[in-house]
C-alpha positions as CSV (number, residue, x, y, z in Angstrom):
1,M,5.4,-28.4,-13.2
2,F,2.5,-26.8,-15.0
3,T,0.0,-28.4,-12.5
4,C,1.9,-27.0,-9.5
5,S,2.2,-23.6,-11.1
6,H,-1.5,-23.6,-11.9
7,L,-2.5,-24.7,-8.4
8,I,-0.3,-22.0,-6.8
9,E,-1.6,-19.3,-9.1
10,S,-5.3,-20.2,-8.6
11,G,-4.8,-20.4,-4.8
12,L,-3.2,-17.0,-4.8
13,Q,-5.9,-15.6,-7.1
14,Q,-8.6,-16.8,-4.6
15,R,-6.7,-15.3,-1.6
16,F,-6.2,-11.9,-3.3
17,R,-9.9,-11.7,-4.2
18,R,-11.0,-12.7,-0.7
19,E,-8.5,-10.6,1.3
20,F,-8.0,-7.5,-0.9
21,D,-10.7,-7.6,-3.6
22,I,-8.0,-7.4,-6.3
23,S,-6.9,-9.9,-9.0
24,L,-3.5,-11.5,-9.0
25,A,-2.9,-9.8,-12.4
26,R,-3.5,-6.3,-10.9
27,F,-1.2,-7.1,-8.0
28,D,1.4,-8.1,-10.6
29,V,1.0,-4.7,-12.4
30,L,1.4,-2.9,-9.0
31,S,4.5,-5.0,-8.4
32,H,6.2,-3.8,-11.6
33,L,5.1,-0.2,-11.0
34,E,6.4,-0.3,-7.4
35,R,9.9,-1.3,-8.8
36,H,9.7,1.4,-11.5
37,R,8.7,4.5,-9.5
38,D,9.4,6.8,-12.4
39,G,6.7,5.0,-14.4
40,M,6.5,2.5,-17.2
41,R,5.3,2.8,-20.7
42,M,2.3,0.6,-21.4
43,T,4.3,-1.3,-24.1
44,E,7.0,-2.1,-21.6
45,L,4.5,-3.2,-19.0
46,S,2.8,-5.5,-21.5
47,R,6.2,-7.0,-22.5
48,R,7.2,-7.6,-18.9
49,L,3.9,-9.1,-17.9
50,M,3.8,-11.2,-21.1
51,V,0.3,-10.2,-21.9
52,T,-1.3,-8.3,-24.8
53,G,-1.6,-4.5,-24.8
54,G,-5.4,-4.8,-24.5
55,N,-5.0,-6.8,-21.3
56,V,-2.7,-4.3,-19.8
57,T,-5.0,-1.5,-20.7
58,G,-7.9,-3.1,-18.9
59,L,-5.7,-3.8,-15.8
60,V,-4.3,-0.3,-15.7
61,D,-7.8,1.2,-16.2
62,Q,-9.0,-0.7,-13.1
63,L,-6.0,0.5,-11.1
64,V,-6.5,4.1,-12.2
65,A,-10.2,3.9,-11.2
66,E,-9.2,2.6,-7.8
67,G,-6.6,5.4,-7.3
68,Y,-3.6,3.0,-7.3
69,A,-2.1,4.3,-10.5
70,V,-2.1,7.3,-12.8
71,R,-1.7,7.3,-16.6
72,E,0.1,10.2,-18.3
73,R,0.8,11.0,-21.9
74,V,4.4,10.9,-23.0
75,A,5.1,14.4,-24.5
76,A,7.5,13.1,-27.1
77,D,5.1,10.5,-28.3
78,R,1.4,11.2,-28.0
79,R,0.5,7.6,-28.8
80,S,2.4,6.4,-25.8
81,S,1.3,6.4,-22.2
82,L,3.3,6.2,-19.0
83,V,1.8,4.6,-15.9
84,R,2.9,5.5,-12.4
85,I,2.0,4.0,-9.0
86,T,0.3,6.5,-6.7
87,A,1.0,7.1,-3.0
88,R,-2.2,5.1,-2.3
89,G,-1.0,2.4,-4.6
90,L,2.3,2.2,-2.8
91,R,0.6,1.9,0.6
92,E,-1.8,-0.8,-0.5
93,F,0.9,-2.7,-2.5
94,A,3.1,-2.8,0.6
95,R,0.3,-4.2,2.7
96,M,-0.6,-6.8,0.0
97,A,3.0,-7.7,-0.6
98,Q,3.6,-8.5,3.0
99,V,0.6,-10.8,3.1
100,H,1.6,-12.3,-0.3
101,E,5.0,-13.2,1.1
102,S,3.5,-15.0,4.0
103,W,1.3,-17.0,1.6
104,I,4.3,-18.0,-0.4
105,V,6.2,-19.1,2.7
106,E,3.1,-21.1,3.7
107,I,2.7,-22.7,0.3
108,L,6.4,-23.7,0.1
109,S,6.6,-24.8,3.7
110,P,6.6,-28.6,2.9
111,L,9.9,-28.1,1.0
112,T,13.2,-28.2,2.8
113,E,15.9,-25.7,2.0
114,A,17.7,-28.4,0.0
115,D,14.5,-29.0,-2.0
116,V,14.2,-25.3,-2.8
117,E,17.9,-25.1,-3.9
118,S,17.6,-28.2,-6.0
119,G,14.4,-26.9,-7.6
120,I,16.0,-23.6,-8.4
121,R,19.0,-25.3,-9.9
122,I,16.9,-27.6,-12.1
123,L,14.6,-24.8,-13.2
124,G,17.5,-22.6,-14.0
125,K,19.0,-25.4,-16.2
126,L,15.7,-25.8,-18.0
127,R,15.3,-22.1,-18.5
128,R,18.8,-21.8,-20.0
129,A,18.1,-24.7,-22.3
130,L,14.8,-23.2,-23.5
131,L,16.4,-19.7,-24.1
132,A,19.4,-21.2,-25.9
133,P,19.4,-20.8,-29.7
134,P,18.2,-24.0,-31.4
135,P,20.9,-26.3,-32.7
136,D,21.7,-25.8,-36.4
137,A,19.3,-28.2,-38.2
138,S,21.5,-28.3,-41.3
139,A,24.5,-29.8,-39.5
């Protein structure tokens, strides 16, 4: 499972670099910002991406420099920043997302619909088991 995930991610990373000169991580940030048009706090973005605040800061800095996002101070909390996607970011994300979807379809093309449904069911079962509280060790 890890090997397949790694191969898919590294293949997508290469394609994003080649086609759009953007990293998969920056595309991921844009994806979250596109779904949260009112903006996201940096801490929330970090939590959702499952990366450190420092990593998010670097990614957001790059997106701001490219004109894909803006960073604003939160009036109620001067230590906090809100990140929003720009009109340019929305346009570029839409273009990239369409191509990304075609890549995913291509990557998964060897699988039948039954294979995909079975995989989703199995991974869902594993996810639920991993998120379940651990059994009481004292019992």
